[in-house]
N, C-alpha and C positions, 0 to 999 in steps of 0.2 A: 215295253218292259215295265213290269209292275214297279210301283213306287218303292215298296219294301226292298226289292232287289237293288234298286238304284241307290237307296240309302246305305244298304249294306256294302255295296261296292265302293261308295265314297268313304265310308267309315274306315275301310282298309287303308286309305291314305290319310285320314284325318285323326284317327284315334291312336296312332303310333304303337300298335301292337308289335312286340318284338318277334322277329323271325328267328326260328330255330335253325342252327347250323349243325349239320351232321358230318360234314367232311372232316376227315382226320380223327374222328371219334371211334372208339371201339364199338362192337355190336352191342355190348352191355349198356354202354352210354346212350346209344341211339334208341334202344328199346326202353330206356328208363323213362317213366312218366314224370315230367317236371313238377316240382312242388308249387302250389298256388300261393300267391301273396294274400295278405290280410284283406287288401282292397278288392282283389278278385273274388274272394269268398263273400265279402260284403256285397259286391255288385251282383253276384249270382243270386243272393237272397233278396235283394231290394228290387231287382229288375222287374219281376212279375207284380210287384206291389207299387210300382212307381205311379201308376194312374191313381191309386188310392191315396198316396201321399200328396199328389197334386190336388185332389179334391179336398183333402184335409187342409192344405195350405190355402185353398180358395175359401173354404169355410172360415178359417182364421181371419183372412183379409176382410171378408164381409162382416162378420160378427164384431171384430175389434174395430173395424172402420165405423160401424154404427155407434159403438160405445164412445168412440173418440170424436164423433161428428161435432162440428162447431158451426152453429148457425149464425155466428157473428162475423162481421168483417174484421180482418186483422188491422192492427194499427200501423202497418207498413205503408199502406196507401196505394201500392201498385195494384193490389187485387181489386179494390174499388175503382181504380182507374180503368181497368179493363171493362168493367161494367158500364162506367160512364161513357167510354168510347163506343161500346156496343149500342148504347141508347142513342148516342148522337148519329151513329151510322144508320140505324134502322129508321130514324126520323129524317134522314137525308141531310143532316147538318154538316157532317165532316167524315172523312175517311180515317180509320184508326192509324195513328202514327206513333213514333217513338218506340213503343214496345211492338213486338211482332203483331201484325194486324190480324192474322188468321183467327186467333183465339177470340178476339172481340167480335169478329164477324160471326163465328159460331154461336157466341153468347147472344148476339142480336136476334138469332132465330128463336132462342128460348124466351127472350123478352117479348118477341112478337106473339108468341103463343100463350105464355103464362104471366106476362107483365114483369114488373120489377120484383120478382120473388126470389129471395136469396137461396132458399132451400132447393128450388128447382135448378138454379144456376150452379149450386155446389154439387148437386147429384151428378152433373156432367163429369166433373173431376173424379168422382167416385167410380163412375163407369170406366174412365180411362185407366185408373189404377188397377181395376180388376182385369181389364183386357190386356194391360201390360203384363200381368202375371201369367195370363193365359198364353201369350206369345212367347214369353220367356221360357215357359215349360216346353211348348211345342217346337221351339227352335232347337233346343239343346238336348231333348230327351234321348236322341240316338247318336249324339255327337260327343258327349262327355260321359264320364263315369256316372252311373245311376246313383251311387252313394253321394258324390259331390253335388249332383243336381238336387237330390232329396234334401240335403242339408241347406243348400242355398235357397230353395223354395220356402222352407220353413222359416229361415231367417228373414227373408224379404217379406213374407206374409204377416209376421208379427211385429215388424219394425214400425214403431210409433212415429218416427220422423217421416218415413214415406207415407204412412197413413194420415199424417197431418195434412198433406197436400191432397188427400182424397176428399177433403171438405173445405178446400180453399179455391177461390177463383184466381189462382196463379196459373202460369203456363207450364209448371213442372209436370203435372199429371199428363197433359196431352203430349208434351215433348217426350216423356218416358215411353208413352205408347208408340209414338211415331218412330222413336229410336229403335224399339224392339221390333217394330214392323219392318224397318229397313234391314235389320240383321236377319230377320226371317226371310225376306225377299232375296237378299244377297246369297244366303246359304242355299235356299231352295232353287233359285233360278240359275246361279252361276257355278255352283259346286255339285248339286245333285242332278238337276236337269240341265247339264252343260251341253254345249253344241255337239259333243260326241254322240249324244243320244238321237241325233238326226231329227230334232224338232222342226216343224214346218216354220217357214218365215213368218206366217201369221201368228203362230204361238209365241215365237221369240219376240215379235214386235209388241205383243200385248205385255210380255214380261218387261221389256225395256220401258214401255209407257208407264207401267205400274211403279217401277223403281223411280223413274223421272218425276212422276206425280208425287210420290211419297217424299222425295228429296225437296221438291218445291214446297210442299206443305210444311216440312220441318224447318226450312229456311224462313218461311213466313211466320213461324211460331217463335223461333229464336234464331237470330242471325248466325249463331254458331253452327246451325244445322247445315250450312253450305259446305262445311268441312267434309261431311260424309260423301258428297259428290266427288271431291278430289281423291278421297281414299278409295272409293269404289273404282274410279277410273284407274288409279295407280295399280290396284290389285289386278284389274283386268289386263292392263298392259304388261305387268310382271308375268302373267300367265299366257301372254301373247294372244290374248283374245281381243284383237284390235277392233274388230267390227262391233262387238258389244260395248267396248269403251266409247267409241264414237257415237253409237246409238243412244247410250245413256245420256250423254251430254246433249244430243239433239232432242231427246224426249223431254229433258228438263227445260230446254229453251222453248219447246212447243207450248209449255204451260206458262213460262215466265214472260215471254214477249206479249201474248194477249193480255195478261194481267197488267203489265206496265202500260199498254195502250189503253186499257179500260180505265186505269187510274187517271191517265192524262186527259182522256176525253170526257169522262163522266164527272170526275172530281177536280179536274184542272190542276192535278198534283204533279210536281216535278217527279220524273220517273225514279230519281234517287232519293226522294224524300221518304222518311220513315225509318231510315237507318240512323244509328247513333253517329253523329258527325265525328270524323277522325280527330279533329282538334280537341273535342271533349274527352276522347280517350287519352290523349297526351297530357291533359291537365294533371298537375300534381294533386290538386284537391278540387273535386267537382264543385263543391260548395264555396270555394274560395278561389275564383279564377285569378285574382291578383297575385296568387302564389306562383303563377307562371306554368311553364310546360316542362315535362321530363325530357332529358336528353337520352342518348343511347345507353349510357351507363345507368341512368336512372330507371330506364325500362327493364334492364337486366336485373337490377336490384328489386324492382317490383315483381318480376317473375319469381325470383327466389323467395321473397317475403310472402307473396301470396301462396306459394307452394307450401311454405311452413304453416301459414295461417289456416289454409283450407284442408290440408292433409293431416297435420298433427292436432288440429283442434276440431274442425267441423266434421271431418271424416270419422275421427275417433268417437265423437259424440253420436254421429249417425249410426255407428255399428254397436253402440252401447258400452264402449270401453271407457268412456268418460261421462261424468255427470253433465246434464244438459246446461247447467250454469257455468261450466268450466271455462276459464279464459286462458288456460295454460297452453303454450306453444313450445315446440321442441324440435331442434334440428335433428336429434337422434331418431325420434319417431318418424320425422319426415324422410330421412335417409333410408330408414327401414322399409317404409311403404313404397318409396320409389324403387328401392332395390328389388322388392318382390314383384313389382310391375315390370321392371326390366328383365327379371328372371323369366317371367311369362313370355315377354317379347322374344327373348333369346330362343327359348324352346319352340315358340310359334314359328320363327323363321325356319327352323329345321324340320318341324313335324306337323304343323297344322295350318292350313290356309284360313280356316274359320277363326282360330284364335289370333292369327296374324292380323286379320281384318279388325277384330275386336281391339287388339293392342294398339294398332296404328291409329284407329279412329279415336280411341280413348286418349292417347298421347297427344295427338294434334288438337283435339277439342279442348282438353284440359289446359294445354299449353297456351292456346289462343285465349281461353277464358282468363287465365292468370296474368296474361299480358294486358288484356283490355280493362281489367277492373282496378280501380284505385283501391288501396288497402282499406280505406275507411268504410267501404261497403260492408265487408265482414258479415256476410249472410249465409246461412245454411243452404238456402235455395240455389246458390251458385254451384254447389257440389253434389247435392242430393241426386241429381239426374244421372250421375256417374256411378253411384255406389253399387247397384246390382252387378254391373259389368266389371267394376274393379274387384269385387269379391270373387267373381267368376275367374278372372284372369289370374289373381293371386293364388287361389286354391288350385287351379289347373297347373300353374307353374311349380308349386310345391309337389304336386303329384308327379309331374315329369321328372323333377329332381330326384324323387325317391326311387325312380326306376333305374338309377345308376346303382350298381350292385353294392358298393361300399356305403351308399347313402340311403339304403332301404329303410333305415329307422325313421327317416323323415316322414314317412307315410303315417306314423303314429301321431305326428303333430297335428295333422288335419282334423281328426275327430275331437282332439282336445281343444284346439284353438277355436274351432267353429262351434263346438258345444258351449264353450264359454260365451262366445258372441251371441248365440241363440238365447241362452238363459239371461244374460245381461240385458239384451234387447227386450225380451219378454218382460223382465222385471221393470224396466223403464215404462213399458206400455201399460202394465197393470197399475203402476203408480199414477200415470197420467189419466187413466180411466177413473180412478178413485176421485181425482180432482175434478174431472170433467163431468161426472155424473150429476152433481148438484147444479153446476152451471147450466148444463144442457136441459135439465128439468125446469129450471127457472125461466130459461129462454123460451122453451116450448109453451110454458104457461102464460107467456106474454110479456115477461120482464126482459126487454131486448137489451138492456144495459147491464144486466147482472154479469159479472165476470170481468168487466172493464175496471181499471183502477179509477179513483175519483176524478183525476184530471181528465181522463178520456170520457167518463160519464158526463161531466159538466160540458165538455166540448160538444159531444153529440147531442145532449139535451138542448144546448143553445142552437145547434143546427136545426133540430126539430122545431124549436120556438121560432126561428127565422122563417122556416117553411110555412108556419101557420099565421104569422103576424106581419111579415114584411112583403109588400107587393112584389110580384115576380118581375115587374118593370124596373125595380131597383137593383143595382149591382152590389152584391155583398162579397167582400174579400174573405178568404179563409186560408189557413196554413195547409189544410188537407181538404181541398175542394171536392174531391171525388167521394170522400167519406161523408162530408156535409151533404153532398148530392143525394146519397142513399138514405141517410137518416132524416132528411127533410122531405122524403118521399118524391124525389125527382126534381128538386129545384136546382137551377144552375148557380154556381158560385165562381168567383174570379180567384185564381190561385196566386197567393203571395208566398212563394216557396223559399226565397232567400233574400237577404238584404243586399242591395247593389252596392258593392264597395270597389275601391281601387287601391293600387299600391301608392303609398304616400308620396314618394319621390316623383313618380310620373304625374300624379294628380296635381301636385304643387307646380311642377314645371309647366303643365298645360294651362293651369290657371294664370300663371305669371305672363305667359305669352299673350293672353287676352286682356289682362288687367294692369300689368306692371307690378311694381313691388307690393307685397302683402305684409300684413302684420299678424303676429301670433299672440294670443292671450289665453292662458289656461282657464278653463271654466271655473275652477275652484276659486281663482282670484276674484272673479266677478261676483262671488257670493257675498257681496257687501252692499250696504245701503247706497243707492245711487239715484240721482234725479230721474224722474220718469222719462223726460225727453231724451236723456242719454241712453236709457234702457231701450227705448223705441228705436233710436238711430243705430244703436249697436246691432240690434236684431236685423235691421234693414241691410246693414253693411256686412253681415256675416255671409261669406260665400262658400264656406266649407268647414268640416270638422275632421280632425285627425285624432285617432284613438290609439293610445299605448296602454295595453292591459285594461285597466279601469279608468285611466286618466284621459280626459278629453281636452283637446286644444282647439279653440275656435280660430278660424282663419278669416281675417277681416280685410276689406278694401276701403281704406280711408282716402277720400278724394277731395281735392280743392279746399276751399275755406272751411267747409263743413267738417272735413276730415281733420284739419288742423285744430278746430275748436273741440272736436271729440278727444283728440290726443291731449289737449290742454286740460280738459276736464278729468281725463283718466289720470294725468300726472298729479292733479290736485288730490286724487284719491289714492295716490301712491301705487298706481297700476302702471307698469312699464312694459309695453309690448316689445317683443323681440322679433327677429327676422326669420324667414323661412329657412335660410341657411343654418341658423342656430338650431332650429328644430330638426333639420335633416342630419346634422352632426350627432344630435342626441339619438335620433332614430338608428343611425348606423352602429352606434355603440350599445344599443339596448338589447337585452336578451328576451324582452317581452314581445308579444305579437302586436303588430301595427296594422291599421287600415285607415282609409280615408273615405268620407262620404260627402255628397253635396246635398244639403237640405232642399235646395231648389229642384234638383233632379228627382229626389224622392217625392216631393210634392207633385211634380209634373207627372210622375208615374201614376199616381192616384187619379189626377185630373184627366189625363189623356185616356185612361181606361174607364173613365166615368164611374169611379167607385163611389157609391153612396154610403155604404156602411162597411165597417171592418170588424170581423169576429176575432177577438183577442183571447187567447187561452193560456193556461199555466201548464202546458204539456211538459212532462218530466224529461230531463236530459238523460237520466238513468231510469230505465223502464220500471223496475220493481222497487224503486227507492224514492221516497219523498225527500227532497233536498232543496237547497237554494238554486241548484242548477236546473234551468228550464230551457226549452227551445224558444228563444226569444227574438227570432228574426223580425217578427211583426212588431213586437214591443219596441225594438230598437228603431225600426222604420218610423213608427209614430213619434218616438222620443225626439229624433233628430228633426223631424218636420215641426214638432211643437216648439223646439228650441228657437226656430225663426218665426213661426206663425202660431203664437199662443192662442188658444181658444178655437182652433180649427176642428178639434175632436170633442164631441159631446156624448156623454154616457147615456145610452138608451135603455139597456137592460143588463142585469147581472144574474148569473146562476152560480150558486155555491158561495159559502161564506169565506171570510178572509183566510181561515185555516184549512179550508177544504178544497184548495186548488181550483179557484173559481174561473169562470169564463165571462167575458164582457162583450157587449155589442156597442160599438161607437158609431155615431153618425158623423160623416165628414161635412162640415159646414163651410162651403166656399163663398157664401154671400158676403161676409165681412172682409173678404180678401180681394174683392173685385178691383180695387184701386191699386193693389200692390202685387198683382199676379207675377210670378217669376217668369 
């Protein structure tokens, strides 16, 4: 049977055309030609022009993508991380972990051919965005209204948020491509070329393998990709296509099992390594493990809060209905978006297996995403992959609602709403092109740092300076080691991502088990003239620091006669230490944030990792605003070590003046501490 006839036959089930009923009607009524709706008239006019509209949208994607192209690495760090992992993989150092490994493996092939060339690496994402649009069109061109598809194609093609990822080395572009490919395969193999068409076993087997392989690739790109396997199997079971359901699972395992064996044998990796550990998902704050884990109610709150954050903020920014810098979130907007998605799901259950697959896959994937992410991630990239399918489901749901006779006026909302979205999105894109033109021109001319804020310029310039002046045999620590790796032309850095802290109560309890009673002295009290021998002995006996807001409390272990002598000298200076119980009582009644650190442990972290130099920077806490707030995890690390071991850090080089958000390079001098190593 010809493919066109297959599609047309399937469309009779998928597109929900109303059947005319003539029983009980008069001859005049039966012979009367039904009036056409506005959408039907529009569809009839657009259908022969749909290919042209696709080529226009493809043209928009390519041209606007070129004008928005960004040859720099983003300040997020994950994109440069994929490149660094790709470089390590191609050199046989390590297998990509933490993030989905597939993308880094593909990037490694580009590195092998073109070297560490950002433009070639980014062009791969450009290709994935273009092919995503191609698949989006060819999947739905005969399954939904031509008018809806034309509008959606134009919106997606000019969307600057989607086009941003066409020039980034993030996984969003490849995942959107794989997601569209899976929808195309599911639609073609299980709805159009279904078993009723008497396909040979060989042809069906190739289809099952293609779907299994695509799911395998999607799950290696982003862990959330495995959701599609369950949704496809569920859909096939609902359609009583049990053989295909089992075959898809088997075909996925055919690729997964050899991959796990390969990792284990070649890389010596645990077959489960590479996924985000479950305990990290449960953390209340990924960067502050001492805050503990979420309970069941906490996870439910997270689901709702993330829904509000990503739907009412990022989704609305992504479709142009909010300014890119907006921080506003709204339960009303969230409820409206969810309501439109549920509307699409309701009609999909009744009228379309294609849209049911879209709705279930969207719901499950987004739900899992909102459960897994701590709210502080707050990134557009977590929701951008769903926007094209969300728009499709919502538009289709409104169209189905308008087919109810008394709600026919609803069809007028579609061209109004989506025209607004198109022009708002296009307006955002034009504004971003205006900003990007000068930056892109400067970057192409050779100024690689133009477009970065001064804090990042100084950080990256220092990374470049390290690459030129510090021997590769020396270990240099960096807050963003993958970015330092790229701008130092491939030099390795040790990552210092966060300050190792602990909950004060547990920290003090564990200390007391090892040392006995401890004494607490606020740091500010010790800012008084004191004999040198007392200052030295106090540093030696400091075993911890507890921080309340900006207040620091030193934790001391005074032992034996020497300890009694120290307490006597402190008394003479009117300094009266207090107990850990007193500090904990204060801690329990305080409204400020608390944490505890061990200077000895922080020092050991540096020494055990053989860190020779530390790159310290003034990276802004608020990206577009110079303020006192900076990302200071490394500064705090060095500060607490310096509290106990003064002179351990020596300034080697500085880039940027005092007022220009400078970066510094410090050498770690272990020589003078050999007699008092912790």
